[in-house]
C-alpha positions as CSV (number, residue, x, y, z in Angstrom):
1,C,6.8,-5.8,14.9
2,I,7.3,-6.5,18.6
3,I,4.6,-8.6,20.2
4,S,3.8,-6.8,23.5
5,P,2.7,-9.9,25.6
6,V,5.9,-11.7,24.7
7,F,8.4,-8.9,25.2
8,P,6.7,-6.4,27.6
9,K,9.9,-4.9,29.1
10,R,11.5,-4.4,25.7
11,V,8.4,-3.0,24.2
12,A,7.9,-0.5,27.1
13,G,11.3,1.0,26.4
14,I,10.8,1.2,22.6
15,Q,7.2,1.7,21.6
16,Y,3.8,2.2,23.1
17,N,0.3,1.5,21.9
18,G,-1.5,4.5,20.6
19,K,-2.6,6.7,17.8
20,I,-0.3,8.8,15.7
21,T,-1.1,11.6,13.4
22,P,-1.7,10.3,9.8
23,T,0.9,11.9,7.6
24,R,1.7,12.4,4.0
25,L,5.3,11.1,3.6
26,F,5.7,11.8,-0.2
27,D,3.4,13.1,-2.9
28,N,1.9,9.6,-3.3
29,L,2.7,7.8,0.0
30,Y,1.0,8.2,3.3
31,T,1.4,6.6,6.8
32,V,-2.1,5.6,8.1
33,G,-1.2,3.2,10.9
34,Q,-0.7,3.6,14.7
35,N,2.3,3.7,16.9
36,E,2.7,0.0,17.5
37,V,2.5,-1.1,13.9
38,S,2.6,0.8,10.7
39,A,0.5,0.9,7.6
40,Q,1.1,2.9,4.4
41,A,-1.1,3.9,1.5
42,L,0.5,4.2,-1.9
43,V,-1.8,6.3,-4.2
44,T,-1.7,5.4,-7.9
45,S,-3.7,6.6,-10.9
46,G,-5.6,3.3,-10.6
47,G,-6.4,3.4,-6.9
48,I,-4.6,2.7,-3.6
49,I,-2.2,0.0,-2.6
50,L,-2.3,-0.5,1.2
51,F,0.7,-2.0,2.9
52,D,-0.3,-3.9,6.1
53,T,-3.6,-3.5,8.0
54,L,-2.9,-3.3,11.8
55,N,-3.9,-5.8,14.4
56,N,-7.5,-6.6,13.8
57,E,-10.9,-5.5,12.4
58,D,-11.4,-2.9,15.2
59,E,-8.1,-1.1,14.4
60,A,-8.7,-1.3,10.7
61,K,-12.2,0.2,11.1
62,N,-11.4,2.8,13.8
63,I,-7.8,3.8,13.2
64,L,-6.7,2.9,9.6
65,V,-9.9,4.0,7.8
66,P,-10.4,7.3,9.7
67,N,-6.7,8.1,9.2
68,M,-7.1,7.6,5.5
69,I,-10.2,9.8,5.4
70,A,-8.4,12.5,7.5
71,L,-5.8,12.7,4.7
72,G,-8.4,12.9,2.0
73,L,-8.0,9.3,0.9
74,D,-11.1,7.3,0.0
75,P,-10.9,3.7,1.5
76,K,-13.2,2.6,-1.4
77,Q,-10.1,3.2,-3.6
78,I,-8.1,0.4,-1.9
79,K,-7.5,-2.1,-4.8
80,Y,-4.7,-4.1,-3.2
81,I,-3.6,-4.9,0.3
82,V,0.0,-6.1,0.6
83,I,0.8,-8.1,3.7
84,S,4.5,-7.7,4.4
85,H,4.8,-10.8,6.6
86,E,2.8,-13.3,8.5
87,H,2.4,-11.7,11.9
88,G,-1.1,-10.9,12.9
89,D,-0.4,-7.2,13.6
90,H,0.2,-6.8,9.9
91,Y,-2.7,-8.9,8.5
92,G,-5.3,-8.6,11.3
93,G,-7.4,-5.9,9.6
94,A,-7.2,-7.4,6.1
95,P,-10.3,-9.6,6.3
96,Y,-12.5,-6.5,7.2
97,L,-10.9,-4.3,4.5
98,Q,-11.2,-7.1,1.9
99,K,-14.8,-7.8,2.7
100,T,-15.8,-4.1,3.1
101,Y,-13.9,-2.6,0.1
102,G,-13.3,-5.6,-2.2
103,A,-9.6,-5.2,-2.1
104,K,-7.4,-8.1,-3.3
105,V,-4.8,-9.3,-0.8
106,V,-1.2,-10.0,-1.8
107,A,1.3,-12.0,0.3
108,S,4.2,-14.4,-0.3
109,A,3.5,-18.1,-0.4
110,V,5.3,-18.6,2.9
111,A,3.3,-15.8,4.5
112,W,0.0,-17.3,3.3
113,T,1.1,-20.6,4.9
114,G,2.1,-18.9,8.1
115,M,-1.2,-17.1,8.4
116,A,-3.1,-20.3,7.9
117,E,-1.0,-22.0,10.6
118,S,-1.7,-19.1,13.0
119,L,-5.4,-19.5,12.4
120,R,-5.2,-23.2,13.5
121,D,-2.8,-22.4,16.4
122,K,-4.2,-22.8,19.9
123,K,-1.5,-20.9,21.9
124,G,0.6,-18.5,19.8
125,P,0.3,-14.7,19.9
126,F,-1.9,-14.7,16.8
127,A,-3.8,-17.9,17.6
128,G,-7.2,-18.0,15.9
129,L,-6.9,-14.6,14.3
130,P,-9.0,-14.5,11.1
131,I,-7.0,-14.4,7.9
132,P,-7.9,-12.8,4.6
133,D,-9.0,-14.9,1.6
134,K,-6.0,-15.8,-0.5
135,D,-6.1,-13.6,-3.7
136,V,-2.5,-13.2,-4.9
137,V,0.6,-15.1,-4.1
138,M,3.7,-12.9,-4.8
139,A,7.0,-14.5,-5.8
140,D,10.5,-13.1,-5.4
141,G,11.0,-10.6,-8.1
142,G,7.3,-10.5,-8.9
143,T,5.5,-7.2,-9.7
144,L,2.2,-5.7,-9.1
145,T,1.0,-2.9,-11.4
146,L,-1.9,-0.6,-10.6
147,G,-2.5,2.4,-12.8
148,D,0.8,4.2,-13.4
149,T,2.7,2.4,-10.6
150,V,4.7,-0.8,-10.6
151,V,5.7,-2.4,-7.3
152,T,8.5,-5.0,-7.4
153,F,8.7,-7.5,-4.5
154,W,11.7,-9.3,-3.0
155,M,11.7,-12.0,-0.4
156,T,13.6,-10.7,2.6
157,P,13.3,-13.5,5.2
158,G,14.8,-12.7,8.6
159,H,12.1,-11.1,10.7
160,T,9.8,-13.9,9.5
161,K,10.3,-16.6,6.8
162,G,7.7,-15.1,4.6
163,A,8.7,-11.4,4.8
164,M,8.9,-9.5,1.6
165,S,10.0,-6.0,0.8
166,A,8.5,-3.7,-1.9
167,I,10.3,-1.3,-4.2
168,Y,8.3,1.5,-5.9
169,K,8.7,5.0,-7.1
170,V,7.6,7.9,-4.9
171,T,7.8,11.6,-5.7
172,D,8.5,14.6,-3.5
173,N,7.1,17.9,-4.9
174,G,6.9,16.1,-8.2
175,A,10.5,15.0,-8.2
176,P,11.2,11.2,-8.2
């Protein structure tokens, strides 16, 4: 999550903006983002949990959704969107997906506060970026269950104060 306008020399040597091929990582986990920022779709028996949503509505609509469709995933099955942390390149597409598909958005309390502060900010890199409606506040050690899948969340501040990591089961050719 390197903000290009802030660190252009560093970014140029590490990453570039652009599309990547959407890919099935495990039997139930897919990468559906772009090169600058990732997004993953976790498929459960109850629908899809989407982790992060790219920079904005345009990228959600024209990169993330087509990537899902290319992998045979139905965006209408997105039941939850997990925002890993309060940088706009991870929550920017969430309002569009929430409004279009009715998904519930999950973030830590600190991340929700950080998103709200960015919305009010006049100068920061995510100043004024629309934020999703607050649906679920996830606490350290909290869980989210969808169908046959349980996701456990842990607060992992460092990159941002509100960052959280998720632990869940994936399978590879049917093996956990």
